[in-house]
C-alpha positions as CSV (number, residue, x, y, z in Angstrom):
1,M,0.0,0.0,0.0
2,L,2.8,2.4,0.9
3,S,4.4,1.8,-2.5
4,K,1.4,3.2,-4.2
5,M,1.7,6.6,-2.2
6,A,2.8,9.5,-4.3
7,T,6.5,10.4,-3.7
8,A,6.2,14.0,-4.9
9,A,4.7,16.8,-2.9
10,T,0.9,17.3,-3.3
11,V,-0.7,20.7,-3.0
12,V,-4.4,21.2,-2.3
13,V,-6.1,24.6,-2.5
14,M,-9.6,25.1,-0.9
15,T,-11.8,28.0,-0.2
16,V,-14.0,27.6,2.9
17,L,-17.4,29.1,2.4
18,T,-18.1,29.6,6.1
19,P,-15.4,31.6,7.7
20,F,-13.8,30.0,10.8
21,A,-13.7,32.3,13.8
22,G,-12.4,31.8,17.3
23,A,-9.0,30.3,16.8
24,A,-7.6,32.8,19.3
25,Q,-10.7,33.6,21.4
26,N,-8.7,33.0,24.5
27,A,-5.3,34.8,24.9
28,L,-2.4,32.9,23.5
29,R,0.6,33.1,25.9
30,D,4.3,32.9,25.5
31,G,6.7,30.9,27.7
32,A,6.6,33.6,30.4
33,G,2.8,33.7,30.5
34,K,2.5,37.0,28.7
35,A,-0.5,37.4,26.4
36,I,0.6,37.5,22.8
37,A,-2.8,37.4,21.1
38,T,-6.3,38.1,22.3
39,K,-8.4,38.7,19.2
40,A,-10.4,36.2,17.2
41,C,-9.1,35.0,13.9
42,A,-11.5,35.1,10.9
43,L,-10.2,32.6,8.4
44,G,-11.8,31.5,5.2
45,S,-9.2,30.0,2.9
46,M,-6.8,27.1,3.2
47,K,-3.9,25.5,1.4
48,A,-2.4,22.1,2.2
49,K,0.7,20.3,1.1
50,T,2.1,16.8,1.7
51,A,5.5,15.2,1.3
52,T,6.7,11.7,1.8
53,K,10.5,11.8,1.4
54,F,12.5,10.8,4.5
55,V,14.8,13.7,5.4
56,T,17.4,14.3,8.2
57,T,18.9,17.3,9.8
58,M,22.0,17.7,11.9
59,S,21.9,21.6,11.8
60,T,22.0,23.5,15.1
61,E,20.7,26.6,13.1
62,Y,17.2,26.8,11.8
63,E,16.8,25.5,8.3
64,N,13.6,24.9,6.2
65,V,12.0,21.5,6.5
66,P,11.8,20.2,2.8
67,G,8.3,20.0,1.4
68,T,6.6,22.4,3.9
69,G,6.6,25.7,2.0
70,I,3.2,27.1,1.0
71,K,2.6,30.4,-0.9
72,F,-0.7,32.2,-0.2
73,K,-2.3,35.7,-0.4
74,Q,-3.6,37.2,2.8
75,G,-6.9,39.1,2.2
76,A,-7.5,42.8,2.8
77,G,-6.3,44.2,6.1
78,S,-4.2,42.4,8.6
79,G,-5.3,39.2,10.4
80,C,-4.3,35.8,11.7
81,V,-2.7,33.0,9.8
82,I,-2.6,29.4,11.3
83,L,-0.1,26.9,10.2
84,Q,-0.8,23.2,11.1
85,F,2.1,20.7,10.8
86,S,2.0,17.0,11.3
87,S,4.7,14.4,10.6
88,E,6.3,11.2,11.4
89,A,9.4,12.3,13.3
90,S,12.3,10.8,15.2
91,T,15.5,12.0,16.9
92,N,18.3,10.8,19.1
93,D,17.8,13.8,21.4
94,S,15.6,16.9,20.7
95,L,14.0,18.0,17.4
96,I,12.9,21.6,17.6
97,L,10.5,23.3,15.2
98,R,9.2,26.8,14.5
99,A,7.0,28.3,11.7
100,V,7.9,31.4,9.8
101,L,6.5,33.6,7.1
102,D,8.5,35.3,4.4
103,G,11.9,33.9,5.3
104,G,11.6,34.9,9.0
105,A,10.0,38.3,8.8
106,F,7.2,36.8,10.9
107,I,7.7,34.1,13.5
108,A,4.6,32.2,14.7
109,A,3.6,31.9,18.4
110,P,5.0,30.0,20.1
111,S,8.4,30.9,18.7
112,E,9.7,27.3,18.9
113,V,8.5,23.9,20.2
114,L,10.1,20.7,21.2
115,F,8.5,18.5,18.5
116,A,10.1,15.1,19.3
117,R,12.3,13.8,22.1
118,G,14.6,10.9,21.7
119,P,15.8,8.4,21.5
120,S,12.8,7.6,19.4
121,T,11.6,5.8,16.3
122,L,9.4,7.4,13.7
123,T,6.0,8.2,15.3
124,A,3.3,10.7,14.5
125,H,3.6,14.3,16.0
126,A,1.7,17.5,15.3
127,Y,1.6,21.2,16.3
128,N,-0.4,24.3,15.4
129,F,1.3,27.7,15.0
130,V,-0.5,31.1,15.1
131,F,0.7,34.2,13.4
132,V,-1.1,37.4,14.5
133,D,-1.5,40.7,12.5
134,V,-0.2,39.4,9.2
135,P,-0.6,42.2,6.6
136,A,-2.6,41.7,3.4
137,G,-0.6,40.5,0.4
138,P,1.5,37.5,-0.8
139,H,3.3,35.4,1.8
140,T,5.2,32.2,2.0
141,A,4.8,30.0,5.1
142,I,7.3,27.3,6.0
143,V,8.3,25.1,8.9
144,Q,11.9,25.2,10.1
145,W,13.8,22.8,12.3
146,R,17.0,22.4,14.3
147,V,18.7,20.0,16.7
148,D,21.2,20.3,19.5
149,A,25.0,19.9,18.7
150,G,26.0,16.3,17.8
151,T,22.5,15.1,17.4
152,F,20.1,14.5,14.5
153,G,16.4,14.7,13.7
154,N,14.3,13.0,11.0
155,V,10.9,13.6,9.4
156,A,9.1,11.3,6.9
157,R,5.5,11.5,5.7
158,R,4.3,15.0,6.6
159,S,1.5,17.5,5.9
160,T,1.4,21.3,6.2
161,I,-1.9,23.3,6.2
162,V,-2.1,27.1,6.2
163,Q,-5.4,28.8,7.0
164,Y,-5.6,32.5,6.1
165,A,-8.1,35.4,5.4
166,P,-9.5,35.2,1.8
């Protein structure tokens, strides 16, 4: 069955007819407990992408996770963008992720997460990232990863979903 799965990335574009509201009804908080977002997000469009190639990083600096970049156009005004990422992941120590827009011009809340802890085998993991006050216009969302010195992290089958204002 797995051999029949597509090996190339797949992109799905959808427009949701009923806007989603309430992704941030309660305040989002950073690691120190400070509120970083308190307004509701009105979302109505979505793009999704999948990738299946097994990839490894040994980088201690953030680099893009292959197959996670999605281009989209945020509607009029500024608003929220939500990036959902799920993947089979493994590491021999700590695999740390963050989500960014436009090469790092915007970093999602929270700024980074411990996505997988090792030693581990490939198992499913997921996280949702929220960008607040993203201006109207074209953007590129991508997931980035890093590990601690002398360690490695892996991802295999993965999906990235971006929800944004139409």
